[in-house]
N, C-alpha and C positions, 0 to 999 in steps of 0.2 A: 701132533699138537705140541707147541713149545710153551713151557711155563715161563712167564715173564716176571713173576713176582707174587707176593702174597700180601693181603690186607685183612684187617679184622672185619667182621660182619657189619659193624656200625659204620666203618669207613666206606665200605662198598655201598651201603644203603644211600649215602649222600653224595658220593663222588664217582661211582661206577654204575650209573644208570644208563639205559638205552639212549643212544644218540649223544652221549656226553663224551667230550674229549678229555684224555688223561695223559699224564707223563709217566712213562715206564722205561727205566734203564736209559734215560737220556733221549728217548724217542717219543713221538706223539702218536697216540692211538685214539680210535673212536670205538666206544662200546657198541657191539651189534646186538648182543642178547645175554641174558643170564642162562647158562647152560643147564637145561632140564631142572628148573627150580621146583621146589616142593610146595604143594598147596597147604595153606594154613586154614584150620577149621575156625571159622568166625561166624558171627551172626550177620549174614549177608544183608538182611533188611536194615540193620543198624548201620552197616557200612554204606549202603546206598543212600540212606537218609543223611548221614554225615557228609558224604561226598557231594550231595546236592547243596548242602549248606556251604561247603568249602568253595564250590565253584560259582556260587550265586552272583558274585560281582561280575564274573566273565559272562555268565548267562544273561544278566541284565543288559550288558553292552553288546550282546550277540557276538561275543568273542570266545566262545567255549568249544568251538569245532563241532558243535552239535551234540556233545555228550549229555547236556541237560535234558534235551528233548528225548534222546534215546533212553536215558535212565527212566524217565517217566513212562516210556512205552514198554519198559521191562527188559531192557538190554542186560545181558548176563554180566556179572562182575565176579572176579576171582582175586584172591590175595595170595601171593606166593612169597616164599622166603628162599634164600640162597642155599643151594646144595654145595657145601664147602668142598666136597671132593671134586666136583665138576667145575666150579668157579664161574668165571665170566669170560665170554668170547669177545675179542677185540680185533680191530684191523688198523693198519697204518693210515693215518689221516691227519692233515691234508697231504695229498700226494704232490707236493711241490718240493722237490729234492734239492737240498742245499749242501754243497760241499763244505765240510768243516775245515778244510785246509785253505781253499782259495776263494770261497764264497760264491762260486759259480752256481747257477741254477741248472740242474741236469734234467734230462728227458726220461731217464729210466734208472730205477734202483739197481738193476742188474748189470749195468755197465760202469766202467771206471770213468772218472772225471778226466777232462783234457789235461789236467795238471798231473795225471798219473796216479792219484790217490783214489781210493774207493771207500771213503768215510762219509757216507751220506747221512745228513740230518734232515730236518724239515724247516721250512719257513713257518714260524709259529703264529701267523696271522690268519684269520678267517673272516669271511663276510657274513653278517647276520641281518635278518629283517624281523620286524615285530610279528610277522605272520608265523614265525617259527622256522623259516627256511635258513639253511646254512650254505655258504658258497666258498669254493676254493678260489683263491686269487689267480688271475691269468696274468702272466708276465710276458711283456713284449720283448722279443729277441732282436738282436742286430740283424738287419736284412742282408748285410754284406757277409758277416762271419757266422751267422746263425749261432750266436753265443751271447751270454749275458751273465752278469754277476750283481749281487746286491751290495749296496753301500749302506751299512747300518749307521744311522745317526746317533748322537749322544742322547737324544730324547727318545721316549717310548711311543711317540705319536706315529701312527701309520702314514700320516700326511707327509712326514719328513723323510721317509724312506725313498731312496733313489736307486735306479738301476742303470748300469752302463755296460758297454761292451768291453771285456777285458783285453781285447786286441787293439781296437782303435779308440777306445775310451769315449765313444759317442754315447751320450745319455739317451737311453731308450724310453724311459718313463719316470715320472715322479708320483709317489703314492701307489695305491693298489687298485686303481680302477674306480675312481670316484664317479658318482652319478650313474653307476650301473643299475639299471632297473631290475626290480625283483619280478619274477614271472607272475606273481599274484596281481600285479598291476597297481599296487597301492604304495608306491614309493621306491626308494633305492636302497641298496645294501650299505651298511656301515661296517667298517673294518676295525678289528680289535684283536688283541692277544687272545688266543684260544681259551685261556684259563680265566679270563675276566668274568666277573659276575654277570654282566649283561649278556654274555654269550650263551650261558645256560644257567637258568635259575630253577632248581628242582622245587616242585610244589608237593607238599605232603600234609598229612593229618595224623592226629594222635587219638587213639580210642582206648577205652578200658575194655579189655576183652577177657572174659573168664576163661581160665585154662581148661576147664572141664565143662562140657555142654550141660551136665546135670544141674549146674548152678542156675542156669536160665530156667530149666524145667522146674526146679524146686521153688523158684520165685513165682512162677505161674501157678503152681499148685497152692502156694501160700496166700495167693490173692492177687498176684500180678502187679502191674504198674501202680494201680491205685493203692495197694497195701504198701508198696515201697514209698510212695509219696507220703502217705499218712505217717509212716515210720520216720521219715526225714523231718516232716513238719512238726512231729511230736518231740523232736530234739534227739533222736537216736537213743532214747531212754531204754528201749529194749535192745537186746543183743543183736537181733536180726529181725527182718520183716515178719517172719512167721510167728514171732513172739508177741507181736502187737495184738492187744486184746480188742478186736473189732470184728463184727460179723462180715461174712462174705457177701458180695453182691450176687444177684441172681445169675449174671453172666459168668462170674468166677465159679460159683457152685456148679453150674451146668458144665462148664469146661472140665472141672475136676471129675465129675461123674463119668463123662465120656472118656476122659483119660484113663480112668480105672477100668474101662472095658464095658460100661453099661450101654445098652442100646440107646441111640439118640432119642427115639420117640418116648421111651420109658423115662429117660433122664429128664426130658422136658416136663413130663407129668410130675416127677419127683420135685423138680425145681418149682413148679407152680404150687404144689402142696406146701413146700417149705416157705414160700413167699406168703401164702395165705395164713400160715401158722405163725407168722412174725419171726421166723428163724433167720431171715436174711436182712442185710442192711437196707435201709430205706434211703431214698435220695435226700441229701442234706444232713445225714446223720453225723458226718465228720466235717470239720471246717474246710477240708480240701474240696468238698463237693460244691462249695460256693464259687469256685474258680470258673471263669469263662472257658469255653471249649478250647480256644486257641492257646490260652495261657496254661491250661491244665495239661495239654499235650506236651508242651515244652517242659513243664515242671516234672511230669512223669518220666520223660526220657532222662533228664538229669538225675532224678531220684534212682532210677534203675542203674545208671552209671555208678552211683555211690554204693548201691546195694551189691553190685557185681564186684566192685573194688574191695569190699569188705567181706565177700563171701568166703574167702579162704582163711582169713585171720583178721582179728581186730582186738586191740588192747587200748581202751581209753585210760586217761590219766587217773580216773576215779578207781580203776581196778588195780593200781600199783600198790603193792604191799611189801614190807620188808620181811626178811626171814626171821628177824627178831622183833616182835611187836614192841613198840614203845621206844626203840632206839633212835638215834639221830636221823638215820635215813627214813625211818617210818614217820617221824615228826615232819620231816621235809615234805614227804608225800602228802601228809594230811593238812599242813598249814602253809608252807612256802609255795607249793605248786598251785593250789587254788587261788592264793593271793596274787601270784604273778600272772596267772591266766586272766583274772578279772581286771587287773591293771592294764593288761595289753588288749583288753576288749575282746577276749576270746571266750566263746561259750563252751567249746569243747575241743580237745586235741587228741587224736587217736594215732597209735602206731600200727601200721599195716606192714607186716614183714614179708608178705607175698602179694605184692601189688602187680596185677596183670596188665601190662601196658603194651599196646600194639602201635608201632610207628610205621606208617605206610606212605609211599610216594605214588601219586596218581598221574603225574605229568610234569611238564616243564614249560617255561616261557623264555623268550629271547627278547633282548632290547629293553624297552621301557617297562618299568615295574607296575605302572598303572593299568588295571584291568580294562579301562576304556581305550587304551592305546596299544595293548599287546594281545596276542592270541594264545590261549591255553592249548597246548598240544598234549592230549591225554595218551597214556600208554594203551595200546590196543592189542588184542589177541589175534593170532593169525586166523583162527576160525571164526572170528566175530566176537563182539563184546569187548570188555575192558579188563585190564590187568593192573593190579596195584602191587608194587614191590615192597615187602614189609619185613619187619623184624619183631617177633613176639618175645617178650622177656618178662620174668618175674623178678621184682626187686623190692626194696623196702621203701616205705613212704610215710609221710605224715598227712593226715586229713585235719585241716585247720578250719574250724567253723567260728565265724565272728558272732558276737552278741547281736541277735536280731533286733532287740529293743534299742540298743545303742545305734545300730545301723539305720533303723527306721527314724529315730530322732535326728540322726545326722542328715538323712535325706530331706526331712521336712525343714531342717535348718538351712538347707541349700535352696529352699523355696519350692520343693516338689510336694504335691499332694498325693497321699497314699490312700487308696480306697479302703475304708473301714478302720483307719488309724487316726487317732487324734492325740494332741498333747496330753500327757498324763497317763496314757495307757502303759501297762507294764506286762501284759501277757505275751510271752515269746511266741506262742502259737499264732496269736492274732497278728503279731508283727511279721512272722514268716509268710502267712497267707496274704497280708497286705502288700508285701514286697513282691511276691510272685504275681499278684494280679496287676500291679501297677507298673512293673518294670519289664522292659524289653531290651536286653543287652544288645548293643550294636554289633554288626559284623566286624571282623578284624580289619577289613579294608574300608570301613565307613569313615566319613570325616570325623575328626576328633573334637571339633568345636561345636557339636550339636547342642550342648547344654541340656540334653534330655536327662530324665531320671536314670534311664538305662546306661547312658554314657558315664554319668557321674558315679553310679554304683560300680561299673566295670573299672573305672579309674581307681576307685578306692580299693577294690579287691586286688587289682593288678599291682598297684603300688605296694600294697601290704605284702603280697607274695614276693615281690622282688627284694624288698628290704629283709624279709624273713629268710630268703635264700642266702642273701649275703651274710647275715648273722649266723645262720646254720652252718655255712661253709667254714666259718672261722672256728666254731665250737666243735664241729665234728671231724675236722681235719680232711674233709672232702674238698676237692677242687671245685671252685664255684661253677665252672662249666660242666661239671659232672652232675649237677643238680638241675632238675627241670620242673616246670609248673604244669598243672592241669587245672584250669579254672572252672568252677561251677558258680558263677556270679548270682544266678537266680536264687540259689540256696545260701548265699552269703558265705561262701567258703572256697577253698582251693586245696589241691593236693600238691605236695612237694615230694618228688621221688628222685632216687639216686639212679643214675645211668648204670646199667648192668655191665660195666666194662672198667678196666683198670684195676690197680691194686689198692687195697685198703679202703674200699668203698662200702661194700656190704658189711653191715654191723655198726657203721659210724653213726647213723641216725638212732639206732637202738641204744647205743651207749649214752648218747646225750639224753634221750628220753628217760632212761632209768637212773641217771646220776645227777645231771645239772640242767634240766630243762628250765628251771626257774631262773638260773643265771642267764641263759639264752634270752628269755623273755624280758628280763630286766635290762639287758643290753639293747634289745630291740627298742624299748621305750626310751632309755636314757642315753644311749650312745649318740655320738655326734650325728646330727641330722642335717647340718648345713653342708652345702656343697663347696669344694675348693674353688669352684668357678663362680660362686656368688659374688656380686649380685646379678651377674649376667644370666646365670642359670635360672634363678628365681623369677627374673623379669621375663624370661622366655617361656619355655614349656614347663619349667619346674622339675625337669629330669634330664640327665645326660649321662655319659659314660663314666663320669667321675663320681656319681652319687647313686644312681638307681639302675641304670641300664645293665642288662645281662647279655651274654653271648648268644648268638643266633640259635644254637641247639637247645638252649635253656628256655627261651622265650618264644611262644607260639604267636605272639601278637606283634612281632617285629619292633619291640620297644615303643609301641604306641599306647595311648591311653595311660599315661603315667604322669604323676605330679606329686611331689613331696608335700605340697600344701594340703592334700586331702587327709594326710596324717597329722602334720605338725603345724598347719596354718592356724590362724586365730579361731577358725571354726572347724579345725581338723578333728578327725575321728578320735584321736588320742587326747584331745583337749576337752572333750565333753564328757559328762558323767553318764554312767549307764542308766 
């Protein structure tokens, strides 16, 4: 085995996936597999549910290669990470050998060129089709001399490439075989440089994954998803879900008894007795019980995400204290911080110094980016089932929760009706429940101009997160592309986390949190919000690379559902009172 180079784990996760072409030492290779990767312990049910959501657009267009139906039938799923000692196995591809000296196209890598040199490179073009197939170009040779060389044009277009015989200079072909049909029968191949985005677009997801399985078990024993939802809807006033003062449901109590080793038949009798004695929660006892089944399921999953993210550590701004009570820093925590949070429309901001985030790639597409026009090619296991290639890391993060009352009033100001909410209401719990019941955030691939309450709320949360990341990067000294978002729009909030790579990253968020968070929030509200490309930007989508957009690793929504007007417009979130 020859070692061709080394890359970081995060680079390999995005640029060295199966079937992806890569440049190594001046040559072109194709990844065949990750060599003996290591399984990551994850909540497979959670991964399966998230994967079904991610591929929904391809499934709806019957372009998911059957993975949606197989997942519903219980197909196995595993998540693996790179074994850095074994690395990644690659092969030379495409096998179109180009002499670096005379530009002849050779027949074999193991023979010298007719010019006497043996410096073989490769023609860096490949053919692709939306079905996911990749093809090596076929080059017509001179029938007289059985020879051919490439004439590279000044442009990068495959159509401008010509081939001629180096002996008689007869042109053998122009382009790379246009109108060559794909074996799938649905069109022809398109030729492009092997590193072009359309040649290979990796598709991935991000999950909050607790580093230790006992966190999931502890949450189940504390009351499960319902208790997590009640904790979040109450505003995270308790330190953790187990501290929420509410009775268990009958199902939760029964599960705890069985978990503790009690016989199931006897446990059911005990649960019946506890129910008759009024020791268990009754339906409708907490506001979350009023949610419809479909909305509650979605809300509980997001609440469990938040609970798992905060399971290892959580420090809210209200817990900050100076070593010397009453000094300047202590006064800043008690007065400047709350005022800055309120002015920015934030209900709460927590520092999470051990944020467990899993980034996993589940497949790729070629050609058109539209799920209705391209086929998702999932990664499969040799023995059946599906494989996700991931990277599990613990890093630091902020959990930012917007003011639910202000958010509810902003939504009604946009013309949306919220169930159970009316002008003049001020109860944050009622506001959170009203938003959860009335809002269905759209999929990341959905049309942006739906005008629905869910699209408007997502646009608000997403735009807020992008501007917050830009300001945080400036104050923390962290590169903007090293900060990423994880949105929980139904709960009117988002996480901003630092990528666990590079120098001077970890600790940057904590330093801002403990010293000048109020300055960051003041800049968020008061710093220039106009775009250098206005009025064009404002008249268009209201967001562009000069004002709001972030790099691809930072934004999971492909810079969609963004508009500065949601924050700073005449009826913007920061323009209305709480």
